[in-house]
N, C-alpha and C positions, 0 to 999 in steps of 0.2 A: 383674462388666459381664456384661451380656445377652449371649448366644448367638447374638443377631440376624444373620445375616451379609447385607448389600446384596447383594454381588455375585450372590448365589442366585436373586434376586429382579429384578434389571434388567432380562434380558430378557423378563420377564412385564410388567413395570411400561412399558416402552417398545416394547412390541410393533407400535404403531400410530405410532409417530415413526419412520422409518427414518434420518433423519439425527442424532437424537441418540443413537438405539441405534448409529449406526455410530461418533459421536464417541466415547459411554460404551466402548467396547471398547477405547479408545486412550488411556483416561486410568484411573490406578492408583485404587482405591476402599479406603480403610486406617478401620477402625474405631479410634477412642480416646477416651478420656474427658476429652484435652483441651480440647476444643472441646463446648459446652454443647449444640451444635445441627448444623452441617456449616460446611464452609467449603473454598476451592480455595487454593491456594500453591504456590509453586516449592521442591520438593526437590533441596537444593544437591546431594545425593549422588548421585540418579539421572539430573539434570538435566533433569529433566522437570516438568511441572503433574501435581500430585495434588489428589484432593478426600480432606478429611478428614471423617467423621462418626461421630456419637456414637449408638451402637444402641440405647441406651434411648430418645433422641428420635425414631428412625425406627420404633421398636416402636409408637408411640403415635399414629402418623398413618394414616389410611387410603390406599387403593392410589393413590387420586385427588392424593393430598397429597404422598404421597411422589415420585409421577412429576414433578409441579411443583416439588418441592423440588433434586431432581436436573437438572429444566431450568435453574431459577434459578441454580444453580451452575455448568452449561455455559453459560448466557448470558454470565455474567461473563466467561467464556474467551473466547467469539467475540466479544462487545464487547469485548476487549483492556483490561477494566476493573482487571486487576490487573496489568497490565503499565506501561508508562509514559504510559497514556492521560491521568491525571489531570494538569490545566492547572497549572502552576508558581505557588506560593505559595497554594496552595489547603486551606482548614483539610480535613483529613482526612475528618472526620465529617461533614462537610456533602456532600463527594463520595462517602461511602460511601451517603446517604441519597439522594444523585441519582441513583445508578447502580440500587439498588434500585426508585425511582420509575421508571426507566425499563422496567427488565427486567419487572416487575411488570403493567405494561399489556399483555403479551402473554400472563399467565398468571391462569386464572380458580378454581383450585383449592388455593391456598396455604393453611395453617394460617390460623386465623380471628385478625383482626388485625391483618394485616400490611400494610405501607406499598401504598396503591394512591392513585394519581391520580384524583380525582374523589371520593374519599371523605375523610371528615374524618381531620386535620385539613387535608387538603389537596383540599378539595373544589372548590377554586376552580382548579386546576391542570388543564391539557389533558391528555387521554390520548394515549399513542403518542409523547411527545417522546423526545428524546436525552438521555443524562447530563447532557451541557452544557448543554442549555437547561433541565432542571431545575436544575441546579447555580445559574443564573440566577438564577429563579424565588427558589429558596432564601435566597439571597444579599440579594435585595431584601424577603424578606416579614417584615414585622416583627414577625409572631407567633410565625413559625418560632424555636423554641431547638434547637439540636442537642446541646444536655446532654439533654434531657428526651425529644427524639425526634419533638415535635410543637408543639403550642400550647404556650402558657405554662401551667404549671403542671400538666402531662400528666402528671410523672413525675421521678422522680431520674434526675440524672446517671448514665451507664453507659459502658460499653466498647465497645459494639458488638457484642457476643457471645451476648445473653441472646435466649433465645425469646420470641414474641409474647406480651404481657400479663405478663411477669415483671420483675422489677426491673430497670432498665437502658434500653437505648434501645428506647422503645416501638415495634412493628410491623417494628422489624429485626430479624429471625429467625438471621440467619446470620453466620457470622465473618466480617471483613474483616481479621484480624490476618496481619501479613505481607505486606500488600500494598508497603508501603513499604521491603520489604527487597528486591523484585523489580528487582534490579539486581547489575551485575557479569557475569564471564564465563559463569557457572552460567546465570544469569535469562536472558543472550542465546541460549544454547544452546537452552534450553529454550522461549523464544519462537519459534525456528525450526522446531521439533520442532512445536510447537503448530499453528503456521501449517501446517504438512505434514499434520498430523490432521486440520483443520478443510477442508483442501482433498481430503483422501481422503474424508472422512465425505460432503462437497458434490458430489463427483463418483458416490457410491454412490445418495444421493438423487437427483441429476439424471438418472443411468441408468436408476432405476425410476420416473421422474417421479411422485414422491411423494415431499413435503417433510413429510408429518405436519402439525402445528400451526402451521408455521413458515410467517409471512405472507410476501407475494410481496415488500413493502416491505422484510422483515429478509432476505429471501434474496438480494434485488440488494444489500442492505449487506455481505450475508456475502461475496458472490461478487467485490464490489470491495476488500475486504479482502485477499484471497486470490489476487487477480490478481498477476502478479509485473508490475512497475513497471520498462521499460526504461530504463535511465540514458543518456538520447541522447547525452550527452558521451561517454560510455565507448565508446559506437557509432560516432559520429562518428570517433573516435580509432582505432576499429577497422578503417573504411572506408579512412582514410588509410594504414594502414599496411600493409594487405591491399593497396592500390594499386600500392602501390610496385615497380618495376621495377629489374631487376638491369643494370649498366653497367658492363662490362669492356672495360680498355685495357690495353696493354701498359706493362711496367715493371720497367725494368732492376735497382729495389731488391728485388725478390720473385723467388726463387726456383724455377724452372719444375721443378716436383716430376717430370716425365715425363724432361726431357731437362735437369739441372741445369747450368749454366754455358753451356750450349751455345744454347739460346733464353732468351729472357727473359721473365719470369713474367708471369701477368696479377693486376693490379689489380680487384677488384672494389668497387663502392657501389652504394648503393641509394638512390634517388631516388623521389620520388611527385610526377607531374605531374596537380594537382587543378582541376577548373573548378568555380567557385562561381557559378552561376545564380542570381540573387537577384530574384525578383521583385519590382515596384516597381510594381505597378499599385495604385490606391487601394484595394483593399481589402484589402492587406496591412498589418496597424497599425505604428505604430512602434516599440511595445514588441516586436513580435516581431521587426524587424529588428536592435534594441537589442540583445536577446537572444541571437541570432545572432553579429552583432559580435564580441560579448563572449567569445565561447566561440572564433570564429577566431584571435582576439588569443594565445589560449593556445596552440591547435593551430599557432600559426606557429612554433613551437618544434620541431615534427614535419617541417614541410616547408612547400615554398611554392605558393601560391595565385595563379589567374586568377582575378578578381573579375568576372564578366559581369554588370553592370544591363542588366534588360529588362523591357519590359511585355508589347505586342504587337508590338514587335520588340526587336533588341540595340541599346543605346544606344552602339555600339562607339566613339566619342571619350571613352569613360568609363570602358571596360575598363582594368585594369591589375594588373600583377602584386603581390600580399603578398608581399613576401620574408621569406626565415626570420629569425626575430628582430625582426620591424619589428613595432611598433605602431601601429594608425590607429583612428580615432572613424569610427563611421557617419555615413552621410551619404543622403537620398533624393535622387535626381536624375528621377525620373519620376513618372509619376501616372495611366498612361493604363489602358488594357484588358488582355487575359493570353492570350499565344498560345505554348506550348509547344514549337513546332515552331522556334521562332527562336533560341532557344538551343540545342535540340538539333543545329539547322543550323550552328550556330557551332563547336559543339564537334566535331562529325562531320569538320567540315574540317581541324581540327587534332590533333597527336599528343598526347592524354589520356589519363591512366592511368584516372581516376575523375571523375564528372560528378555534383556534388549540387546539388539543385536547393530552394531556400527559397521556398515559396510555400504559397498557402491552397487549392490544387487545385482552383481554381473557374474552369475551362475544359476543352476536350475533349482526350482523350487523344492524346501526341505520338506520331511516329514512331520508330522504335527506335533506341535509342543504338548506337555501335559500342563503347563502352567502359561500364564498368558502372555505372548509374545509382540515386541513391538521392532519396527525396523527404523533406524536413522542414518540417513542417508543426505548428500547434497540436494539441492534444489532440481539439476539435470537429471540425476538419476530417479528421482523421487517421480518425474514428469516422464522418464523412461525407464522403467523396471525391466528386469530381464522376463521376471516371472510376475503373473497376476495373482495378489491376496488380498482377503477380506481383512488381515491383521493391519492394524494402523500402521503406515508408512510417516514419518514426519523428516521434513526436509531443515537441515541445519544450516546455518552460517558459516564458512569457512573464514 
């Protein structure tokens, strides 16, 4: 095996690619003859993703080609092709081609003959689509033969590991072997570590305002993948628990630690008095109301709620207590405008520990709340609130 060591050349190859350079520092690269070209996989021992490369293959490439092969492998990681992204019941070979077509749309210095949308045998395919979009095109392409790698008669069947133009899947130069094995505890740990590595690389690139050749569209995709998604159900449960207050009362059944058998002990119970103000104005969708009511049914095991329907005023006749352990169906009782001062006044005038408002946030900022208040809305309205607030806004899934 040649003495070519890719690690010694990575800095020079990626000097104009801050994002990929930062990601590369966090990915182990191991020379091997087990693959004819290159590939990425989970190492079950280190529980990290690693890149395997054949030194002889790399030594025969130009610097521009080496850099693009590196970026090709890193894109497989960034786009999560190696993990559980493959749709269920999908032919692995077709998925391999779809992922390569998607990645190669962003690369222009790969070894000659690599898969490219807009070029034979995929000249009818648009450039820059997702792997899922190319997957559908390939499934419906009568001329595509996954065993040959292109149109009918383009070559012999292969295993997807060969280099461009050699025996095997024509145009698919890297190894996708082991992708289907990316499951289990080690793989899950590797995925979380990879996500953190990508996040750090993205932070470095953003700090220097330089992402290299990464397009703005891909940049947005990367940021959306590494953004932590808040589980609104867990957040809601946490809000309930942190709103609980201690209620103490004397009890002869408990021994007073300071004055045993002289004074009665204290019995402490913790309860939460929560107000749920539900915006029933016309702009709040039925699916949003339904999603929230479904979760309230589960939360009823922790506490009892006072449900307050409102639009531009509180519908006092429809205010009710949702008792602990009770199940209820959602209903719409109003359909007017929106005024957040109405439920705020109602809650402030009573002894509540927490106030949750389900709304689309399409109204002026209300007055201050005497108890902790949280807003729940859809992802769209969470990003486009009508007013600014330091109170927590949680997006729910409709």
